[in-house]
All heavy atoms as a GROMACS GRO file, in nm:
protein
  617
    1MET      N    1   7.364   4.848   6.702
    1MET     CA    2   7.469   4.778   6.766
    1MET      C    3   7.478   4.818   6.912
    1MET      O    4   7.495   4.734   6.997
    1MET     CB    5   7.596   4.817   6.696
    1MET     CG    6   7.728   4.768   6.761
    1MET     SD    7   7.763   4.607   6.700
    1MET     CE    8   7.925   4.592   6.769
    2ASN      N    9   7.460   4.944   6.944
    2ASN     CA   10   7.466   4.993   7.081
    2ASN      C   11   7.352   4.931   7.166
    2ASN      O   12   7.376   4.908   7.286
    2ASN     CB   13   7.456   5.148   7.083
    2ASN     CG   14   7.573   5.214   7.024
    2ASN    OD1   15   7.677   5.158   7.013
    2ASN    ND2   16   7.551   5.333   6.979
    3LYS      N   17   7.238   4.910   7.104
    3LYS     CA   18   7.130   4.851   7.177
    3LYS      C   19   7.161   4.711   7.223
    3LYS      O   20   7.136   4.665   7.332
    3LYS     CB   21   7.005   4.852   7.088
    3LYS     CG   22   6.881   4.788   7.150
    3LYS     CD   23   6.765   4.787   7.058
    3LYS     CE   24   6.650   4.716   7.116
    3LYS     NZ   25   6.542   4.697   7.024
    4TRP      N   26   7.225   4.634   7.134
    4TRP     CA   27   7.265   4.499   7.160
    4TRP      C   28   7.376   4.491   7.270
    4TRP      O   29   7.372   4.399   7.357
    4TRP     CB   30   7.320   4.429   7.035
    4TRP     CG   31   7.211   4.397   6.938
    4TRP    CD1   32   7.177   4.465   6.826
    4TRP    CD2   33   7.115   4.288   6.946
    4TRP    NE1   34   7.068   4.407   6.768
    4TRP    CE2   35   7.032   4.302   6.836
    4TRP    CE3   36   7.097   4.187   7.042
    4TRP    CZ2   37   6.925   4.218   6.815
    4TRP    CZ3   38   6.996   4.099   7.018
    4TRP    CH2   39   6.912   4.113   6.906
    5ILE      N   40   7.457   4.580   7.271
    5ILE     CA   41   7.574   4.582   7.370
    5ILE      C   42   7.511   4.620   7.508
    5ILE      O   43   7.549   4.565   7.608
    5ILE     CB   44   7.684   4.688   7.330
    5ILE    CG1   45   7.757   4.622   7.206
    5ILE    CG2   46   7.776   4.709   7.445
    5ILE    CD1   47   7.861   4.716   7.153
    6ARG      N   48   7.418   4.716   7.510
    6ARG     CA   49   7.355   4.751   7.630
    6ARG      C   50   7.272   4.634   7.690
    6ARG      O   51   7.283   4.605   7.806
    6ARG     CB   52   7.251   4.870   7.608
    6ARG     CG   53   7.303   4.998   7.649
    6ARG     CD   54   7.199   5.106   7.625
    6ARG     NE   55   7.263   5.223   7.563
    6ARG     CZ   56   7.339   5.300   7.628
    6ARG    NH1   57   7.365   5.288   7.756
    6ARG    NH2   58   7.399   5.403   7.564
    7GLN      N   59   7.203   4.564   7.602
    7GLN     CA   60   7.118   4.458   7.651
    7GLN      C   61   7.216   4.340   7.697
    7GLN      O   62   7.190   4.272   7.796
    7GLN     CB   63   7.027   4.402   7.531
    7GLN     CG   64   6.922   4.310   7.579
    7GLN     CD   65   6.820   4.368   7.671
    7GLN    OE1   66   6.792   4.493   7.667
    7GLN    NE2   67   6.767   4.292   7.756
    8GLY      N   68   7.318   4.316   7.622
    8GLY     CA   69   7.416   4.211   7.658
    8GLY      C   70   7.479   4.248   7.794
    8GLY      O   71   7.506   4.157   7.875
    9HIS      N   72   7.510   4.373   7.815
    9HIS     CA   73   7.566   4.420   7.944
    9HIS      C   74   7.474   4.391   8.055
    9HIS      O   75   7.517   4.348   8.166
    9HIS     CB   76   7.603   4.566   7.933
    9HIS     CG   77   7.677   4.620   8.050
    9HIS    ND1   78   7.813   4.599   8.060
    9HIS    CD2   79   7.640   4.694   8.150
    9HIS    CE1   80   7.856   4.659   8.170
    9HIS    NE2   81   7.749   4.713   8.230
   10ARG      N   82   7.346   4.414   8.032
   10ARG     CA   83   7.252   4.387   8.143
   10ARG      C   84   7.243   4.242   8.172
   10ARG      O   85   7.235   4.202   8.289
   10ARG     CB   86   7.108   4.438   8.094
   10ARG     CG   87   7.099   4.589   8.095
   10ARG     CD   88   6.960   4.635   8.061
   10ARG     NE   89   6.965   4.780   8.042
   10ARG     CZ   90   6.917   4.842   7.941
   10ARG    NH1   91   6.861   4.776   7.845
   10ARG    NH2   92   6.920   4.974   7.935
   11TRP      N   93   7.234   4.152   8.065
   11TRP     CA   94   7.229   4.008   8.089
   11TRP      C   95   7.360   3.960   8.149
   11TRP      O   96   7.350   3.864   8.233
   11TRP     CB   97   7.197   3.943   7.961
   11TRP     CG   98   7.053   3.945   7.925
   11TRP    CD1   99   6.990   4.020   7.834
   11TRP    CD2  100   6.944   3.874   7.989
   11TRP    NE1  101   6.858   4.000   7.834
   11TRP    CE2  102   6.825   3.917   7.926
   11TRP    CE3  103   6.941   3.780   8.095
   11TRP    CZ2  104   6.700   3.866   7.963
   11TRP    CZ3  105   6.817   3.735   8.129
   11TRP    CH2  106   6.697   3.776   8.070
   12LEU      N  107   7.472   4.012   8.116
   12LEU     CA  108   7.595   3.976   8.179
   12LEU      C  109   7.596   4.010   8.325
   12LEU      O  110   7.653   3.930   8.407
   12LEU     CB  111   7.712   4.040   8.112
   12LEU     CG  112   7.758   3.984   7.978
   12LEU    CD1  113   7.858   4.075   7.908
   12LEU    CD2  114   7.820   3.844   7.996
   13SER      N  115   7.542   4.123   8.362
   13SER     CA  116   7.534   4.157   8.504
   13SER      C  117   7.450   4.063   8.584
   13SER      O  118   7.484   4.026   8.695
   13SER     CB  119   7.481   4.303   8.520
   13SER     OG  120   7.346   4.308   8.489
   14ILE      N  121   7.345   4.008   8.522
   14ILE     CA  122   7.264   3.903   8.586
   14ILE      C  123   7.343   3.777   8.609
   14ILE      O  124   7.339   3.715   8.708
   14ILE     CB  125   7.130   3.882   8.508
   14ILE    CG1  126   7.042   4.002   8.515
   14ILE    CG2  127   7.055   3.757   8.558
   14ILE    CD1  128   6.926   3.999   8.420
   15ALA      N  129   7.413   3.737   8.498
   15ALA     CA  130   7.498   3.617   8.504
   15ALA      C  131   7.610   3.630   8.613
   15ALA      O  132   7.640   3.534   8.686
   15ALA     CB  133   7.558   3.585   8.371
   16PHE      N  134   7.671   3.750   8.616
   16PHE     CA  135   7.775   3.772   8.710
   16PHE      C  136   7.722   3.764   8.856
   16PHE      O  137   7.777   3.703   8.944
   16PHE     CB  138   7.836   3.912   8.688
   16PHE     CG  139   7.935   3.950   8.795
   16PHE    CD1  140   8.063   3.886   8.802
   16PHE    CD2  141   7.905   4.050   8.884
   16PHE    CE1  142   8.152   3.919   8.902
   16PHE    CE2  143   7.996   4.085   8.982
   16PHE     CZ  144   8.118   4.023   8.988
   17THR      N  145   7.604   3.827   8.881
   17THR     CA  146   7.540   3.824   9.010
   17THR      C  147   7.503   3.684   9.055
   17THR      O  148   7.532   3.639   9.167
   17THR     CB  149   7.412   3.909   9.013
   17THR    OG1  150   7.450   4.045   8.974
   17THR    CG2  151   7.354   3.911   9.142
   18ALA      N  152   7.455   3.602   8.959
   18ALA     CA  153   7.421   3.463   8.988
   18ALA      C  154   7.546   3.383   9.025
   18ALA      O  155   7.543   3.298   9.115
   18ALA     CB  156   7.340   3.398   8.871
   19ALA      N  157   7.653   3.412   8.954
   19ALA     CA  158   7.781   3.337   8.976
   19ALA      C  159   7.837   3.367   9.113
   19ALA      O  160   7.890   3.287   9.187
   19ALA     CB  161   7.878   3.364   8.863
   20VAL      N  162   7.829   3.497   9.152
   20VAL     CA  163   7.875   3.542   9.282
   20VAL      C  164   7.796   3.480   9.392
   20VAL      O  165   7.843   3.429   9.495
   20VAL     CB  166   7.880   3.696   9.293
   20VAL    CG1  167   7.906   3.743   9.430
   20VAL    CG2  168   7.986   3.754   9.196
   21ILE      N  169   7.659   3.475   9.376
   21ILE     CA  170   7.575   3.418   9.472
   21ILE      C  171   7.608   3.265   9.490
   21ILE      O  172   7.617   3.213   9.608
   21ILE     CB  173   7.425   3.441   9.442
   21ILE    CG1  174   7.396   3.589   9.458
   21ILE    CG2  175   7.334   3.351   9.523
   21ILE    CD1  176   7.262   3.630   9.408
   22ALA      N  177   7.627   3.199   9.377
   22ALA     CA  178   7.659   3.061   9.374
   22ALA      C  179   7.792   3.033   9.452
   22ALA      O  180   7.811   2.943   9.516
   22ALA     CB  181   7.666   2.999   9.233
   23ASN      N  182   7.883   3.124   9.428
   23ASN     CA  183   8.016   3.120   9.497
   23ASN      C  184   7.998   3.126   9.650
   23ASN      O  185   8.060   3.047   9.723
   23ASN     CB  186   8.103   3.232   9.443
   23ASN     CG  187   8.256   3.211   9.467
   23ASN    OD1  188   8.282   3.117   9.543
   23ASN    ND2  189   8.331   3.288   9.412
   24PHE      N  190   7.919   3.226   9.691
   24PHE     CA  191   7.898   3.235   9.837
   24PHE      C  192   7.823   3.113   9.899
   24PHE      O  193   7.857   3.071  10.011
   24PHE     CB  194   7.822   3.366   9.871
   24PHE     CG  195   7.908   3.487   9.870
   24PHE    CD1  196   7.893   3.585   9.777
   24PHE    CD2  197   8.006   3.500   9.971
   24PHE    CE1  198   7.977   3.695   9.779
   24PHE    CE2  199   8.086   3.610   9.976
   24PHE     CZ  200   8.074   3.716   9.873
   25VAL      N  201   7.728   3.061   9.824
   25VAL     CA  202   7.659   2.945   9.871
   25VAL      C  203   7.748   2.826   9.879
   25VAL      O  204   7.754   2.750   9.973
   25VAL     CB  205   7.538   2.909   9.780
   25VAL    CG1  206   7.483   2.771   9.805
   25VAL    CG2  207   7.429   3.018   9.789
   26ALA      N  208   7.841   2.810   9.777
   26ALA     CA  209   7.938   2.700   9.780
   26ALA      C  210   8.035   2.716   9.892
   26ALA      O  211   8.082   2.615   9.955
   26ALA     CB  212   8.011   2.696   9.644
   27LEU      N  213   8.075   2.844   9.923
   27LEU     CA  214   8.170   2.864  10.035
   27LEU      C  215   8.099   2.829  10.169
   27LEU      O  216   8.164   2.779  10.257
   27LEU     CB  217   8.216   3.010  10.033
   27LEU     CG  218   8.322   3.042   9.933
   27LEU    CD1  219   8.348   3.198   9.933
   27LEU    CD2  220   8.451   2.967   9.961
   28ALA      N  221   7.972   2.864  10.177
   28ALA     CA  222   7.898   2.834  10.302
   28ALA      C  223   7.880   2.688  10.324
   28ALA      O  224   7.882   2.636  10.436
   28ALA     CB  225   7.767   2.908  10.298
   29ARG      N  226   7.863   2.617  10.216
   29ARG     CA  227   7.839   2.465  10.228
   29ARG      C  228   7.965   2.383  10.230
   29ARG      O  229   7.961   2.267  10.238
   29ARG     CB  230   7.752   2.422  10.110
   29ARG     CG  231   7.615   2.489  10.117
   29ARG     CD  232   7.527   2.437  10.013
   29ARG     NE  233   7.478   2.312  10.072
   29ARG     CZ  234   7.408   2.221  10.004
   29ARG    NH1  235   7.377   2.244   9.880
   29ARG    NH2  236   7.364   2.110  10.065
   30ALA      N  237   8.088   2.447  10.210
   30ALA     CA  238   8.209   2.373  10.199
   30ALA      C  239   8.254   2.317  10.336
   30ALA      O  240   8.342   2.227  10.337
   30ALA     CB  241   8.317   2.465  10.146
   31ASP      N  242   8.202   2.357  10.443
   31ASP     CA  243   8.228   2.305  10.580
   31ASP      C  244   8.379   2.306  10.608
   31ASP      O  245   8.439   2.205  10.644
   31ASP     CB  246   8.174   2.164  10.594
   31ASP     CG  247   8.027   2.158  10.589
   31ASP    OD1  248   7.965   2.257  10.636
   31ASP    OD2  249   7.972   2.052  10.548
   32GLY      N  250   8.442   2.420  10.582
   32GLY     CA  251   8.588   2.435  10.609
   32GLY      C  252   8.672   2.391  10.501
   32GLY      O  253   8.789   2.425  10.497
   33GLY      N  254   8.623   2.311  10.405
   33GLY     CA  255   8.700   2.278  10.290
   33GLY      C  256   8.694   2.380  10.180
   33GLY      O  257   8.641   2.487  10.200
   34THR      N  258   8.762   2.354  10.075
   34THR     CA  259   8.753   2.456   9.961
   34THR      C  260   8.652   2.398   9.855
   34THR      O  261   8.642   2.278   9.826
   34THR     CB  262   8.893   2.465   9.897
   34THR    OG1  263   8.934   2.335   9.851
   34THR    CG2  264   8.993   2.522   9.995
   35PRO      N  265   8.579   2.494   9.806
   35PRO     CA  266   8.482   2.456   9.702
   35PRO      C  267   8.555   2.428   9.574
   35PRO      O  268   8.673   2.458   9.558
   35PRO     CB  269   8.390   2.576   9.680
   35PRO     CG  270   8.471   2.693   9.732
   35PRO     CD  271   8.566   2.641   9.841
   36PRO      N  272   8.488   2.359   9.478
   36PRO     CA  273   8.554   2.336   9.346
   36PRO      C  274   8.604   2.460   9.286
   36PRO      O  275   8.544   2.570   9.289
   36PRO     CB  276   8.444   2.271   9.263
   36PRO     CG  277   8.340   2.227   9.362
   36PRO     CD  278   8.351   2.312   9.484
   37ALA      N  279   8.712   2.446   9.208
   37ALA     CA  280   8.772   2.567   9.144
   37ALA      C  281   8.683   2.630   9.036
   37ALA      O  282   8.682   2.752   9.024
   37ALA     CB  283   8.905   2.528   9.076
   38TRP      N  284   8.600   2.549   8.973
   38TRP     CA  285   8.521   2.610   8.869
   38TRP      C  286   8.413   2.703   8.926
   38TRP      O  287   8.369   2.796   8.861
   38TRP     CB  288   8.452   2.495   8.780
   38TRP     CG  289   8.352   2.413   8.849
   38TRP    CD1  290   8.375   2.298   8.921
   38TRP    CD2  291   8.212   2.440   8.863
   38TRP    NE1  292   8.257   2.249   8.975
   38TRP    CE2  293   8.153   2.329   8.934
   38TRP    CE3  294   8.124   2.541   8.805
   38TRP    CZ2  295   8.022   2.323   8.958
   38TRP    CZ3  296   7.991   2.529   8.838
   38TRP    CH2  297   7.936   2.423   8.907
   39ILE      N  298   8.366   2.672   9.051
   39ILE     CA  299   8.268   2.767   9.112
   39ILE      C  300   8.342   2.891   9.159
   39ILE      O  301   8.289   2.995   9.148
   39ILE     CB  302   8.201   2.694   9.236
   39ILE    CG1  303   8.109   2.584   9.182
   39ILE    CG2  304   8.126   2.791   9.323
   39ILE    CD1  305   8.033   2.510   9.293
   40THR      N  306   8.465   2.874   9.212
   40THR     CA  307   8.543   2.990   9.252
   40THR      C  308   8.569   3.081   9.143
   40THR      O  309   8.563   3.207   9.159
   40THR     CB  310   8.672   2.940   9.319
   40THR    OG1  311   8.644   2.848   9.426
   40THR    CG2  312   8.754   3.059   9.377
   41TYR      N  313   8.602   3.028   9.026
   41TYR     CA  314   8.642   3.118   8.908
   41TYR      C  315   8.524   3.144   8.815
   41TYR      O  316   8.545   3.217   8.717
   41TYR     CB  317   8.757   3.054   8.838
   41TYR     CG  318   8.884   3.046   8.918
   41TYR    CD1  319   8.938   2.918   8.946
   41TYR    CD2  320   8.945   3.158   8.975
   41TYR    CE1  321   9.047   2.910   9.024
   41TYR    CE2  322   9.054   3.150   9.049
   41TYR     CZ  323   9.105   3.022   9.078
   41TYR     OH  324   9.224   3.014   9.149
   42ALA      N  325   8.406   3.092   8.845
   42ALA     CA  326   8.289   3.117   8.757
   42ALA      C  327   8.256   3.267   8.737
   42ALA      O  328   8.216   3.299   8.622
   42ALA     CB  329   8.170   3.038   8.806
   43PRO      N  330   8.268   3.351   8.837
   43PRO     CA  331   8.234   3.494   8.810
   43PRO      C  332   8.329   3.568   8.719
   43PRO      O  333   8.296   3.672   8.668
   43PRO     CB  334   8.239   3.556   8.952
   43PRO     CG  335   8.220   3.446   9.045
   43PRO     CD  336   8.283   3.324   8.982
   44LEU      N  337   8.451   3.512   8.691
   44LEU     CA  338   8.544   3.593   8.616
   44LEU      C  339   8.513   3.613   8.471
   44LEU      O  340   8.533   3.723   8.427
   44LEU     CB  341   8.684   3.525   8.634
   44LEU     CG  342   8.742   3.534   8.773
   44LEU    CD1  343   8.881   3.464   8.775
   44LEU    CD2  344   8.757   3.676   8.819
   45PRO      N  345   8.471   3.515   8.397
   45PRO     CA  346   8.432   3.542   8.250
   45PRO      C  347   8.330   3.648   8.237
   45PRO      O  348   8.352   3.746   8.153
   45PRO     CB  349   8.393   3.404   8.199
   45PRO     CG  350   8.458   3.302   8.288
   45PRO     CD  351   8.466   3.372   8.419
   46PRO      N  352   8.220   3.642   8.308
   46PRO     CA  353   8.122   3.753   8.291
   46PRO      C  354   8.173   3.884   8.338
   46PRO      O  355   8.147   3.991   8.282
   46PRO     CB  356   8.005   3.713   8.379
   46PRO     CG  357   8.021   3.583   8.428
   46PRO     CD  358   8.157   3.538   8.395
   47LEU      N  359   8.266   3.879   8.438
   47LEU     CA  360   8.323   4.008   8.488
   47LEU      C  361   8.412   4.073   8.383
   47LEU      O  362   8.408   4.192   8.363
   47LEU     CB  363   8.407   3.979   8.614
   47LEU     CG  364   8.476   4.105   8.680
   47LEU    CD1  365   8.364   4.198   8.726
   47LEU    CD2  366   8.560   4.054   8.796
   48PHE      N  367   8.497   3.993   8.310
   48PHE     CA  368   8.576   4.052   8.207
   48PHE      C  369   8.489   4.106   8.094
   48PHE      O  370   8.522   4.209   8.037
   48PHE     CB  371   8.675   3.949   8.157
   48PHE     CG  372   8.789   3.925   8.256
   48PHE    CD1  373   8.821   3.798   8.297
   48PHE    CD2  374   8.859   4.028   8.308
   48PHE    CE1  375   8.917   3.773   8.388
   48PHE    CE2  376   8.969   4.004   8.398
   48PHE     CZ  377   8.992   3.878   8.439
   49LEU      N  378   8.387   4.033   8.058
   49LEU     CA  379   8.300   4.079   7.951
   49LEU      C  380   8.225   4.210   7.998
   49LEU      O  381   8.207   4.302   7.914
   49LEU     CB  382   8.198   3.970   7.909
   49LEU     CG  383   8.257   3.852   7.840
   49LEU    CD1  384   8.152   3.742   7.827
   49LEU    CD2  385   8.317   3.891   7.709
   50LEU      N  386   8.189   4.216   8.122
   50LEU     CA  387   8.126   4.341   8.180
   50LEU      C  388   8.222   4.448   8.168
   50LEU      O  389   8.186   4.569   8.141
   50LEU     CB  390   8.082   4.316   8.320
   50LEU     CG  391   7.949   4.249   8.341
   50LEU    CD1  392   7.927   4.213   8.492
   50LEU    CD2  393   7.835   4.336   8.294
   51LEU      N  394   8.351   4.420   8.201
   51LEU     CA  395   8.458   4.525   8.192
   51LEU      C  396   8.455   4.590   8.053
   51LEU      O  397   8.455   4.710   8.032
   51LEU     CB  398   8.586   4.466   8.234
   51LEU     CG  399   8.713   4.568   8.212
   51LEU    CD1  400   8.706   4.676   8.314
   51LEU    CD2  401   8.834   4.482   8.222
   52PHE      N  402   8.471   4.503   7.950
   52PHE     CA  403   8.484   4.552   7.814
   52PHE      C  404   8.360   4.620   7.765
   52PHE      O  405   8.360   4.730   7.704
   52PHE     CB  406   8.522   4.437   7.719
   52PHE     CG  407   8.658   4.388   7.754
   52PHE    CD1  408   8.681   4.255   7.769
   52PHE    CD2  409   8.772   4.476   7.757
   52PHE    CE1  410   8.803   4.202   7.799
   52PHE    CE2  411   8.897   4.422   7.787
   52PHE     CZ  412   8.911   4.286   7.810
   53SER      N  413   8.241   4.565   7.791
   53SER     CA  414   8.119   4.629   7.750
   53SER      C  415   8.097   4.760   7.827
   53SER      O  416   8.045   4.858   7.768
   53SER     CB  417   7.998   4.533   7.759
   53SER     OG  418   7.975   4.501   7.890
   54GLY      N  419   8.128   4.760   7.955
   54GLY     CA  420   8.112   4.881   8.033
   54GLY      C  421   8.201   4.992   7.990
   54GLY      O  422   8.158   5.112   7.984
   55LEU      N  423   8.326   4.957   7.956
   55LEU     CA  424   8.415   5.063   7.904
   55LEU      C  425   8.368   5.115   7.776
   55LEU      O  426   8.374   5.238   7.748
   55LEU     CB  427   8.554   5.007   7.892
   55LEU     CG  428   8.637   4.979   8.023
   55LEU    CD1  429   8.766   4.912   7.991
   55LEU    CD2  430   8.657   5.112   8.093
   56TYR      N  431   8.315   5.026   7.691
   56TYR     CA  432   8.259   5.076   7.559
   56TYR      C  433   8.145   5.169   7.581
   56TYR      O  434   8.135   5.278   7.532
   56TYR     CB  435   8.216   4.962   7.474
   56TYR     CG  436   8.142   5.001   7.352
   56TYR    CD1  437   8.210   5.043   7.236
   56TYR    CD2  438   8.002   4.994   7.345
   56TYR    CE1  439   8.146   5.084   7.121
   56TYR    CE2  440   7.933   5.033   7.234
   56TYR     CZ  441   8.008   5.079   7.117
   56TYR     OH  442   7.941   5.118   7.011
   57LEU      N  443   8.051   5.128   7.674
   57LEU     CA  444   7.938   5.214   7.703
   57LEU      C  445   7.974   5.344   7.767
   57LEU      O  446   7.910   5.447   7.746
   57LEU     CB  447   7.837   5.137   7.786
   57LEU     CG  448   7.768   5.028   7.714
   57LEU    CD1  449   7.683   4.940   7.815
   57LEU    CD2  450   7.671   5.072   7.607
   58PHE      N  451   8.081   5.343   7.852
   58PHE     CA  452   8.131   5.467   7.911
   58PHE      C  453   8.185   5.559   7.813
   58PHE      O  454   8.164   5.682   7.818
   58PHE     CB  455   8.234   5.429   8.018
   58PHE     CG  456   8.295   5.546   8.088
   58PHE    CD1  457   8.227   5.614   8.180
   58PHE    CD2  458   8.414   5.592   8.047
   58PHE    CE1  459   8.287   5.726   8.244
   58PHE    CE2  460   8.478   5.702   8.108
   58PHE     CZ  461   8.408   5.769   8.210
   59ALA      N  462   8.264   5.509   7.714
   59ALA     CA  463   8.333   5.591   7.618
   59ALA      C  464   8.240   5.640   7.503
   59ALA      O  465   8.267   5.733   7.433
   59ALA     CB  466   8.453   5.520   7.556
   60LEU      N  467   8.126   5.576   7.488
   60LEU     CA  468   8.038   5.600   7.372
   60LEU      C  469   7.993   5.744   7.365
   60LEU      O  470   8.003   5.808   7.257
   60LEU     CB  471   7.914   5.511   7.383
   60LEU     CG  472   7.820   5.505   7.262
   60LEU    CD1  473   7.899   5.455   7.141
   60LEU    CD2  474   7.705   5.416   7.289
   61PRO      N  475   7.948   5.812   7.475
   61PRO     CA  476   7.908   5.958   7.462
   61PRO      C  477   8.027   6.041   7.423
   61PRO      O  478   8.004   6.139   7.347
   61PRO     CB  479   7.852   5.992   7.601
   61PRO     CG  480   7.838   5.865   7.674
   61PRO     CD  481   7.912   5.765   7.605
   62TYR      N  482   8.145   6.017   7.475
   62TYR     CA  483   8.257   6.096   7.444
   62TYR      C  484   8.298   6.084   7.295
   62TYR      O  485   8.331   6.180   7.232
   62TYR     CB  486   8.375   6.064   7.532
   62TYR     CG  487   8.350   6.085   7.681
   62TYR    CD1  488   8.326   5.987   7.766
   62TYR    CD2  489   8.343   6.223   7.727
   62TYR    CE1  490   8.296   6.005   7.902
   62TYR    CE2  491   8.317   6.238   7.862
   62TYR     CZ  492   8.297   6.132   7.950
   62TYR     OH  493   8.267   6.159   8.074
   63ALA      N  494   8.296   5.955   7.245
   63ALA     CA  495   8.325   5.933   7.107
   63ALA      C  496   8.222   6.006   7.018
   63ALA      O  497   8.258   6.059   6.912
   63ALA     CB  498   8.332   5.790   7.078
   64THR      N  499   8.097   5.999   7.051
   64THR     CA  500   7.991   6.062   6.975
   64THR      C  501   8.016   6.213   6.968
   64THR      O  502   8.004   6.278   6.865
   64THR     CB  503   7.854   6.034   7.032
   64THR    OG1  504   7.840   5.893   7.036
   64THR    CG2  505   7.745   6.091   6.942
   65ARG      N  506   8.049   6.272   7.083
   65ARG     CA  507   8.077   6.416   7.090
   65ARG      C  508   8.198   6.455   7.001
   65ARG      O  509   8.197   6.552   6.930
   65ARG     CB  510   8.096   6.458   7.229
   65ARG     CG  511   7.988   6.550   7.286
   65ARG     CD  512   8.017   6.598   7.421
   65ARG     NE  513   7.945   6.509   7.510
   65ARG     CZ  514   7.986   6.472   7.633
   65ARG    NH1  515   8.097   6.522   7.683
   65ARG    NH2  516   7.917   6.391   7.706
   66TRP      N  517   8.299   6.369   7.014
   66TRP     CA  518   8.420   6.392   6.936
   66TRP      C  519   8.397   6.385   6.785
   66TRP      O  520   8.445   6.471   6.706
   66TRP     CB  521   8.532   6.289   6.978
   66TRP     CG  522   8.656   6.304   6.905
   66TRP    CD1  523   8.752   6.404   6.914
   66TRP    CD2  524   8.703   6.215   6.801
   66TRP    NE1  525   8.852   6.381   6.829
   66TRP    CE2  526   8.832   6.270   6.758
   66TRP    CE3  527   8.654   6.099   6.747
   66TRP    CZ2  528   8.904   6.201   6.665
   66TRP    CZ3  529   8.734   6.036   6.647
   66TRP    CH2  530   8.853   6.084   6.608
   67ARG      N  531   8.320   6.286   6.742
   67ARG     CA  532   8.287   6.271   6.596
   67ARG      C  533   8.202   6.388   6.550
   67ARG      O  534   8.223   6.440   6.442
   67ARG     CB  535   8.210   6.141   6.574
   67ARG     CG  536   8.312   6.025   6.548
   67ARG     CD  537   8.236   5.903   6.513
   67ARG     NE  538   8.205   5.837   6.639
   67ARG     CZ  539   8.111   5.746   6.657
   67ARG    NH1  540   8.037   5.711   6.560
   67ARG    NH2  541   8.095   5.691   6.776
   68THR      N  542   8.103   6.434   6.633
   68THR     CA  543   8.019   6.541   6.594
   68THR      C  544   8.092   6.671   6.579
   68THR      O  545   8.082   6.746   6.490
   68THR     CB  546   7.908   6.562   6.700
   68THR    OG1  547   7.839   6.443   6.706
   68THR    CG2  548   7.811   6.669   6.656
   69ALA      N  549   8.187   6.696   6.680
   69ALA     CA  550   8.266   6.814   6.677
   69ALA      C  551   8.366   6.812   6.556
   69ALA      O  552   8.387   6.915   6.491
   69ALA     CB  553   8.348   6.828   6.804
   70ARG      N  554   8.418   6.694   6.522
   70ARG     CA  555   8.505   6.686   6.414
   70ARG      C  556   8.436   6.708   6.280
   70ARG      O  557   8.487   6.770   6.191
   70ARG     CB  558   8.571   6.542   6.412
   70ARG     CG  559   8.684   6.533   6.327
   70ARG     CD  560   8.754   6.396   6.350
   70ARG     NE  561   8.838   6.365   6.246
   70ARG     CZ  562   8.864   6.250   6.202
   70ARG    NH1  563   8.819   6.140   6.262
   70ARG    NH2  564   8.947   6.225   6.102
   71ARG      N  565   8.313   6.650   6.272
   71ARG     CA  566   8.229   6.670   6.148
   71ARG      C  567   8.193   6.825   6.130
   71ARG      O  568   8.202   6.869   6.020
   71ARG     CB  569   8.105   6.589   6.164
   71ARG     CG  570   8.049   6.553   6.024
   71ARG     CD  571   7.931   6.456   6.038
   71ARG     NE  572   7.964   6.336   6.109
   71ARG     CZ  573   7.887   6.274   6.195
   71ARG    NH1  574   7.767   6.324   6.225
   71ARG    NH2  575   7.926   6.162   6.257
   72THR      N  576   8.163   6.886   6.238
   72THR     CA  577   8.128   7.028   6.235
   72THR      C  578   8.250   7.111   6.196
   72THR      O  579   8.240   7.210   6.115
   72THR     CB  580   8.076   7.076   6.374
   72THR    OG1  581   7.968   6.995   6.414
   72THR    CG2  582   8.033   7.224   6.369
   73LEU      N  583   8.363   7.078   6.244
   73LEU     CA  584   8.492   7.148   6.214
   73LEU      C  585   8.523   7.135   6.065
   73LEU      O  586   8.564   7.229   6.001
   73LEU     CB  587   8.607   7.100   6.300
   73LEU     CG  588   8.742   7.168   6.286
   73LEU    CD1  589   8.726   7.309   6.336
   73LEU    CD2  590   8.844   7.101   6.365
   74HIS      N  591   8.512   7.020   6.006
   74HIS     CA  592   8.542   6.992   5.871
   74HIS      C  593   8.442   7.054   5.772
   74HIS      O  594   8.471   7.078   5.658
   74HIS     CB  595   8.558   6.846   5.845
   74HIS     CG  596   8.679   6.793   5.896
   74HIS    ND1  597   8.804   6.831   5.861
   74HIS    CD2  598   8.708   6.693   5.993
   74HIS    CE1  599   8.902   6.770   5.924
   74HIS    NE2  600   8.837   6.678   6.005
   75SER      N  601   8.316   7.082   5.820
   75SER     CA  602   8.220   7.130   5.731
   75SER      C  603   8.229   7.286   5.710
   75SER      O  604   8.160   7.341   5.632
   75SER     CB  605   8.077   7.097   5.777
   75SER     OG  606   8.056   7.160   5.900
   76ARG      N  607   8.309   7.346   5.787
   76ARG     CA  608   8.327   7.497   5.783
   76ARG      C  609   8.406   7.540   5.665
   76ARG      O  610   8.483   7.485   5.604
   76ARG     CB  611   8.388   7.552   5.907
   76ARG     CG  612   8.288   7.542   6.023
   76ARG     CD  613   8.353   7.600   6.149
   76ARG     NE  614   8.258   7.596   6.259
   76ARG     CZ  615   8.281   7.635   6.373
   76ARG    NH1  616   8.395   7.702   6.399
   76ARG    NH2  617   8.192   7.628   6.470
   0.00000   0.00000   0.00000
């Protein structure tokens, strides 16, 4: 499971980067106008998914340590 989340996090970062680049290109080509809303908000879904997967990956070593310490404590 952790392998899939890590791989998904990497692909989400690529999608987020592409959406941000597309946003900047759209802003540059807008000629003073506003670009379409879907381009403006396109980076947000991958960003939220990156937030959740990143928090999971950040907490994973702490949770593993906590479970190991708890298992050791109960085995005594």
